[in-house]
Each structure stands twice: as structure tokens, then as C-alpha cells.
N, C-alpha and C positions, 0 to 999 in steps of 0.2 A: 593858115595850118598846109604845112609841106612834109609831101611824103616822101620818105624814101624808098620808090617802089618796087624794086626790085628784093631789096629785105624784106616788106613786108609779104611779096608774093612767094619768095620762099620760103618763109615762116609758114603761112598757110597750105604751102606744097605738102611740107612735111603735119602741119597739123590739125591736116582736113586728111579722111583715108583716101587713097587710090584708088577704092573702090567707088567714088563718086564720079560718074561718069555720064558722057554724052549719050544721046539715043541710039550713036551711032559704037560706042562703047569706048569710043574715047575720052581718056580721064581730063575733068575738068576742074578736079578740085583747086588747084590754085586759081583758078579765076572763080568759081565759087566763096571759096575761102576770102580773099582778096575781098569782095564785094559786100560780104556781111561784113568786115572789120571797114570799111567803108562808111558805109552805112550805120556802126554803131556808133563811130569815131564823130560824126555828124550831131547825132543823136545824142550824143554826150555830150559834146561840147561847143554844139553852135556856131562853127566857123563861119566868118562873112565871104573869106577867100579859102579857097584850097588849091593845090597845083600839086598834081603827081611828077615829081620831079626820075626823069630816067638818064640811065646810062648809056648815054651813049658812045662811051669807050670805057668798059672796065679796066684797063688797064691801059692806058695813054703811055706810047712813046716818050714823052718827054718823061714820065714819072722813071719808066726802066731806066733810062738812059740815065740817069743820075741814080737809081739804086737797083744794078740788075736783076735782084733775086725778086724786085717787087711783085708780090703773087704770081709767082714763078713758079711754083708746085702745084697752080689749079693748073697752067699749060701743063707741065709733066702729066698730072693726072688723065689726059685728057687724049695726052699719047701712049699710054702704059698700054690701050686694048691692043692686041695682035689676036696671032694662032693658039694662043695658047692660054689666053686670059677669058672669061666670062665675059661677055657683051651686055649690059646691063642697058638694058632701053631708056633712052631720054623721053620721060615722058613729061617733061616740065617744059623745055624750050620752047615746041609746037603750041603750047599755052600763051606763051607770052602775044604774039599778034592777035589773038581774041581777048586777049585782056586791054591791049591797044586800042581793037579796031572797042571792044566795048566802051571804053572811055572816053573815044575819040567819038562814039553816037550820041551818049548823057551829054557833053558840052561840058564833061570834066576838063580843064587844062593839063596835059597832057606836054613837059618843056623837056627838051635835053639841048646840048650842044655838042659836035664832033670834037673829040680830043678828049672830051672831058668827061667824068663821073657825074654820078648822080649828088655825092658828096659837094661836089663841085654848084651845079648847080642850087643845091637848099644855101649854099654859102653867098653867091653871090645875090638871093633874093631875100635870104637873111639880112645884108647891109642893107639892099637897098628900102627895104621895111621901115616905113612910117611907124606902125602900132605892135603887137605883142605877136608873137610868131609862138607856134606849139609847131617841134619836131617829132616828127613821129619816124621811130627809123629803131635797128636791130643790131644798130652797129654806132660800137662806144666811141669811134672816132670823130663822129659829130658831136660828143660831147664838149668839144673846144668853142662852139659856141654857145654856150650858155652864158647866159647873161641878163642879173635880176635888175641892172639900171634899164636896160633897152626890153624888160621883159621877155627876152628868150630864153625857153624850156624845152625837155628834150622829153616825149611821151616813149618811153621803154617796156618793148612787150615784155613781160618774163613766164608770160603761158601761154603757149601758142597766141595768139594775137587775139586772146580777149582780155588780159589781167594787165593793165597799162603802172610801170614805175611812173613817178612823175618828177625828172631832176632837175630841179634848181642850185642856186651855187651852194645852200646850203646843204641838201643831198650829194652832192659833187664832193662836195668836202667833210663832210662826214663819210663818204665811202671812200674815197681818193688821197683825200689830205690836202687838194687842188683844188682852185676856185676854175673857172671855163679858160682862160684866158694863158693857164699853167696846164691844162689837160694835154695839148698837144707835145707841149717840154717831157710831160712825164710819159707820154705814151714812146714818143722815140729813145728817150732816156731806158726804157722798159724793153721796149723792141714790140713786137706782134707776131710771132710764126704764124699765124689765120692769114699775115698780110706779107709773107715774106721778112717783114724789118727784124736783121739781127740783135738792132737795140747795143749796149754797152757791157761786155762779158761782167757779169759778176755786179749789175747796179740790177735792182729787181727795181719791184714798184714801191715798196715802202720806202729805199734806199731812195729813188728819184723827187720822191717826195717827199723826204727830210732837206736831201740838198735846195730844190727848189723853195722851200720855205726858209732854207739858211741863208742863199743867195739869189733871188728873186726870181731867176728864169733863168733860161741855158745860156745867155749871154754872161750870165753874173758868175755863172760857174766855171765857163771856160776864163773867167778873168781870173779864178778864184784858181785854175791849175798854175797859170803864171805867176800864182802869187805864192813865196814860199812862207808868209806866211797865215796863209789862210787856217783853216783849220780841218782841209779834206786829211786823211787818212793819207799814207803810203800808197797804200795799192790802189785806193779810189782815186787817186791823182796819177800812177802808173796806166791805170784801165780807160781813165777819160782824156791823157795822152794819146793811148794808142788806136783809141775810138775818136780821132780830131780827124780826117780824111770824110768819116762816117759822118760826122756830127754837121761837117760844113757842106749836105747834101740834104740830111733825113730832113733838115725841116721844109722844105719847098715842097717835099713828095709828102709830110706827112699833115702840114695844115693844108686847111680847104682854101681853093680857089675863091675868090670874091670878086674878082672881077671879070668873069665872061660874061663876054659876047651876046645874050639872047635872042629868039625871035621876039615879034611881039606875039601877046596873045592875051584872054583874059580869065583873071583868079578867079572871078565871082558866078559863086554857086550858082548854077542852073535851077530851075524850080521844076524843069522838063524837060522830056530828051530832045538835043538840037535834032538830031535827025529820027525820026521814029520808026519810019520805015526801016533804017538799016537795023537798028534794035532790036526789032522785032523779029529779023530776020536771023538777028547773032541769036536772040533768047531761044526762036527756036529749032536751031541748029544745032544748039551746044546744051539745050535743057537747063535754062538758067533761071526759069519762072520765078522761084520762090525769093532766090537771094537775090537778084533784080527787082523784086515789088518792094522787098525790104530799103533796098537802095532810094528804090523814087521814092516809096514813103518820107523816107528820111529828109529828101531831099523839098518834099512838097509842104513841112512842119513849119 
């Protein structure tokens, strides 16, 4: 089981009231929500191994170099604060070190790599896996890793962090009209404002799926652009031709890396905390009693 950790604690942050606080009044809603989510995942799915995959770099320079707009709006949002804007306190970021400390004290593997996003860690570990893989994420980008042959599926939170939709190839095709390997091409053609990906003007999700099913993949579509006998409409051919500089670099940006050099780690689920004293101190300092006990109970099952 591979956790897209930031995606999950982000959802926990918005799914658990900020009134959930430590003894000193500091919000710990993301921490407590994530611990409860992990406890439920372990209880419900009984994974043999679990890795909390981390964003060492949420906007890698090598992706920005290829597509400068990649996640640029998030940087702009951070820079908008000024004398005429009301400053909204960031109560999520301070919770991240607490999450990391609790995972480390528990002995749950936490893996990241400089210059890469959690998606890339998940892609690399999925490629290395010799058995079934459950990817837990609220990020649709990881649908590209779904593979029935290798028993790779995505567990996607649809309501807070409690209700999960299971995406295999059948579910993916029903919703988007493509299989796992086709989802990255669909995403880059359609574009994604949340990631700053412009897509191809005039090519929406349904048209992208139709083109992929007709021509096989992005390479097949580009071959069709240069083939005057292909069934592309004049407007599709024009828009795809205009977008070729973008289409030349977008695959490397959109497709998750699967060859990241990772540190050594033990993914086996612990049956008890690796550092009980540190865990007790964290539990007392941040008021994590009930969710932490639920997680420990799940680990001991």
C-alpha cells in the first residue's frame, strides 16, 4: 500500500474541523485525521507493507523547465499576500513535521527523494513491486499507474477520508474511456488547470478519449496529424498542429517517473512503535491519544 501522503493529509485538514487542537491550542486536525485514515486503511485492507510517500519537491525544476506554468498559480497565490490583503494563517504547514515525527516513531516507512514529487516515488515503487499494489491518493494523475495485469489499483477518497472509490481498469474505462496507460495522454491533451497544464485548445476530456481510442496513444494521434488521409477534423488537425511544441514536452511532465533512486527502507508494517518514548512525547505534546491508539490497535491486529 502506497500513500500519497500530502494528498491525504490535505484532505484530512479540510475534513476534520480546525477546532481539533493540541493542549496548547495549536490545530492538529490534519495530524489526527491522517492517523485515523491510516488506521482505517490498515484495518480494512490488511496490507503486508505500507509506505508513506512524500513530496521532497512539490514543483521540481526539471518539470518547470519544460512547462513554466507547471503549478505556477500556487506560487502566485503564495505571493499575493501584501499590505492590502488579509493574511490567512497557515495552520497546515506546521502540522507536517508532527506527521513526519509520528510516522517515524511508529516505524512506518516514510520515503521521498530530492527533486521529485510523491507521485514519482509511487511510480518507482509500483514499478519495483512484485505483488499487488494499492495506491491511496486524491490525485487523479496516479490513475495512469492502474494495471489489472500487475494488480495495481487506486483507492480514491470521494468523501473526506472515509469513503474510497476503487479504481481498476474497468472503473477507469467506465469513467474516462481509457485504460491506465492511456490516462496520462488523456490528461495532457485535456489539460489540468490545478497543475498549470494548458492542454490542447478545444480538446476536452471526451474528445481526448475518442482520439486515443481511435489512434491508440499520443504518438498515434501525432502520426494522424501528419497523415492527410486520417479522420481528424480540420479543426482538430489545426489545434493539434499548433500545440505540438507543448505536446513534445508534456509527456515527460505528466507521466510519473518510475526510476527514482531511493534510500534504503523497510516497508513492513510494524506491530508496535519503533520508538515508544518519542511516540509518547508526541502524543502528549500534541494531544493525539485516541487516533494514535486506534492506529496502534490496527497495527497489532
